[in-house]
N, C-alpha and C positions, 0 to 999 in steps of 0.2 A: 554488430559484432561479427567478425569474420571467424567463426568457430570452425570453418572447414579446415583450418590448419592445425586444429588441436588433435592430440593423440586419441585413438579410439578408447584407450583404457583410462581416460580421465576419471578421477574419483567423484563420488556423489557429492562430497562437500564442495568441490570446485563447481560442479554443475549447479548446485544450489546457489553459489555465489554469482554465477553468470546470469542467473535469472533476475537478479536485482536490476533496477533501472540503471544504476551506475554500471552494472555488468554488461548492459547492452553495448556500451562504448568501451569498456575497459577489459574485456576478456583477454586481449593480447597482453596487456600490461601485467595482469595478475596470474597468468598461466605460465607455461613453461617458457624459458628464455628464447627458444627458437620461434615463438609466436609473437614476439614483441612488436614486429612490424605489421602484424595482420590487420590491425585496425586502419592504419594509414593506407593499406593496400585495398581497402574496401570502401570505395566512395559512397556506396549505398548506405553505409553506416554513419556517414557524417551527420552530426547533429545540427539541426536548424537552430538559429539564434533564439534565445529567450526574448520575450517582449510582452506586449499586452494585446493579444489578439481578441477579437470579439467572439466569445463562446457563450452558449446558453447556460453553462455552469461556470462558476468562478473559482472554486477551490476545493481541495479535499478538506472538508470540515472536521471529520473524525473517522477513525477506524474503530470497529467494535471487536473486542477480543474476549472470547470465552475462556476463562482461566480456571485453574484448580481452586484458587483462593484469591479473593479480592484483597484481603488484608495483606497477604504475602506479596501480591503484585504492587500494592501501594508502597510497602516498605522497600521493595527492590527499586522501583522507579524513582521514588523520592530521594532515597539515599544514593542511588547510582547515577541518576540523570540530573538531580536537582529539580525534578518536577514538583509541582504542587497539586493538591487535591482541589479541583474546581467545584466538585459536587460529590456528595456521598449519600446514598439512599438505597431504595429498593426498586426493582423493575416494576413499573406500573402494569397492571393487568391489561389495559388497553393496548399498550405497546407490545407486550408478549403475544397477544392475539393478532395484532396487526402483522407482526413478523412471522407468524405461523409457528410459534414455539410457546404454546400456552403454559407448559411446565416451567418456563423461566419466570413467570409472574411471582413477585414478592421476593426474589432472590437479591442478595447483596450486590450492589453496583456502585461504580464510581467513575468519575471523569477526571483524567490526569493529563497534565501538559505543562509546558514551561510557563512561568509567571507572566510573560510579556505578550501572550497570544490568546486570541479567542477562536483560532482555527488550528487545524493540525492536532486536535485532541485525540486521546485514546480512551475510549469508553470500555471499561472492564466489567464483565458480568461473571458471576460465580457459578461454576458447574459442580464443584465438590465431588461427591461420589459418582456423579454422572459424567465425569471427565473420562473420555476414551482416548487413550494414547494411540496415535496413528501416524503414518508417514504423510506429513503435510505436503511434501514436494512430489508425492506420487498420486495425489488425488486432485479433483477439480475444486475450484473455489478460490476465494481470497487467501493469499499465502503470507506474504511478508509485509512488515511495516518499515518503510524507509524514512529515516529521520535526518533532518538537516543539522549538521554539526559544524563547529568551527575547526576542530582538530580531532581526527580519528585517533591520533596517538594519545591525546589526552583522555579520550574515552577508554582506551585500553588500560590506562593507569587508573582512571576513576573506578572501573568495574572489577579490579583485582580484589579477590577475597569476598566478592558479592555473588549472589545467586544467578550469575550469567555464565554461559559457556562461550568462550571465544572460539569462533569457527573459521576465521580467515582475516587476512589483512593486518595492518593497513597496507594498501598498495595503490600505485599511481596508474593513471591512464592519460594518454595524450591524444590530441586530435590528429587529423591527417597531416597537419603542418608541423607537428611536434610540440604544439602548445598544450600545457596541462589542462585537462578537463575536470577530472574527478580524483578524489582520494577517499578510500572507503575501507571500513573494517566491519566485520560481520560477527554477530552473536546470536545465541538463543537465550530467550528470557526464562523466567522461572517455570513457566508452563510449556516450554519448548517452542515458543513463538519465534520465528525468524525475525531478526532486527538488523537492518542494514544502516549503518551510521556513516553518512556520506557528506563529505565536504565537496560542494559543487562550486568550482572556482569561477564559473560565469555568474552564478547567483550571488556569490560573495560581493560582487561589484554592484549588485542591484538591490539586494535586500539583506537584512540582518538576521542572524539566527537567534538574536536576543541577548540578554545579559549573561545567560549560562552558556557553557560550551555546547550543551545538547539543546537544540531548538525543537521546532514542531515537526510533526509528521507532514511530509510533503509529497510522498509517492506511496501508492498501494499497488501491489503486484497481484495478478490474477492468472491462475491456470485455467484454461478454458477449452471447451469443444462445444460447438464448432467455432473455429477461429475467425473466418472472414465475416460472418454475420455479427460476431461480437465486436470486432474492430470497427465495422461500419456503423454499429449502433453508437459507439462513443464518438467516432469521427464525424459521421454524417448526421445522425439523429440529434446528438447533443452538441454538435459543432465543435468538438475539441480538435486541436490542431496537431497534425503528425509531427513528432520530433524526429523519429527515425524508425526504420523497419529493417530487420536483418533476418537472414536465414541461419539456422544452427545445424550442427551435424547430428544432434539428437533426433531420433525418430525420422531419419532420412530427410533431413532438411526442414524440420519444424521451424516456424517463424515466431519472431517476437517483435513487438512494436511498442512504442511509447507515445501516448497522446497527451497533450498538455491543456490545462485550463488557464484562465486569465491570470490568476494570482500565483504564478510560479509553482504550480502543482501539476502532477501527472498521474496517469494510470498506465501501468505496464501490462501488456497482454501477452501471455505466453501460450503458444499452441500446444495442445496435447491431443492424443489419439481418441478415437470414438469409444474405445474399450476402457478408458480411464474411469475409475469409480468416483462417485461422489464421496465426500468425507463422512464416515459413519458417526451417528449421533444417537444418544439415548432418546426414547420416545418423548416427543414434545419439547426437546431441548435443542439448543445450538450444538454444533459439533465443536470439538476442541480446536482452539486457535482463532484466527481472524475469520469473522463470519460476514461482515458487512462493511460497506463503504458509504459514508455520508458525504454527499456532494452539496455544496451551497450554490445558490443562484441569487442574483439581484432581482429577478423577475420570474415568477413561477408560471404565469399564464403562457408565455411563449414556449416553455418547456412542455406544458400540458398539450399545447397545440402540436408540437413536434412529435410527441409520443403518440398522440391520437392519429396523426397522419401516418405514422410508421406501424400502426396497429399493435402498439405495445400497451398491454393492460396495466393499470396502476390504481392505487387507492389513494385518495386525497384525504389529508387531515387538516382541519382548520386551525388546530392548536396542538402542536406536538407535545406529547406527555413526558417523554424521557429526555433529560439533558444529554448532551449539550443542545442548544437551540430550543429549549423548552418554551412552549407558547408560539413557536413559529408555525406558519402555514407550510405544509410540505406534502410530498408524495412518497409512497412506498411502492416498489416494483421489483420484478425479477428481470435481470438482463438476459441476453440471448443464450448465455451459457448456464442460466439458472442461478447466477450470483445475485445476492441480496443487495439492493440499493435503496438509500434514502436520498431525497433531494429536498433541501430545506431553504426557504426564502429568508435572506438576511438583508439588512439595509446597508448598502454601500460595501466598500472593501473591508475585508477582515484584517 
């Protein structure tokens, strides 16, 4: 994204929009009219073609959202997105202890997603009175859930009158040759979670969003420091493939990159400064908002070997306790920026 052409007084809502993975390529199209040619003028921002690269991780299996209320989130996502409840229960004690948040044990939990998929789920855990409202975009950690949709315009219509705040779009973005790449709209969910509803025109030719307009989670965004070790962890240690990397005007040329996994999923990495705080949380609890990314792999042992070689500490579980992927063999670890990650072994493509 060639944000060097954006005005210095760009508002925070637009900045939040530009941090979406779609925003990496579409800042020019969704910003001021004078910037519409910026993307095509920035060859470093040209997106590599999607395909089926060999990576150690295969997909974004789930994002974990700590919400005010699980029941409220279920009602909003099922009525607004057409999602279904894949599982409803309580946070297992062993999972809460594994994640380093023992006070989450026993709390209401659910796994939501479109009816056609067993990847791209959203795991929702209840904070209740421990919910601490904070600026998600000004703190480190996982931030937004980016969801594959058929039509952002239809999403806007679907969510009218429901507990979502429309924060931007729909808007288009073209590639350097003028061909359309993305169309996206942005919302906040009932607990303030950023939701980027993205029609990816390349992916539409390759995979389906499912029977509903709103499909699975396919990208998670991460605010991080330090940036380069974080990018190298996903790109080199886990073997994810670079889609694009760009400089932004924010913070004197902070960088953003998107790295992809085999099954048409990505992680976006957004560089923040050394003084950026971690998101505040009640003792023993997750912070409000998105707290973890669950990646899937078809073979866990090569992932273990890569992590060991890179001196990344991890904990292995022989049978994962908390859905999705209950019973799967997996790993829990912290990334280079302190972000929580699960990597779960699944059989074949999701």
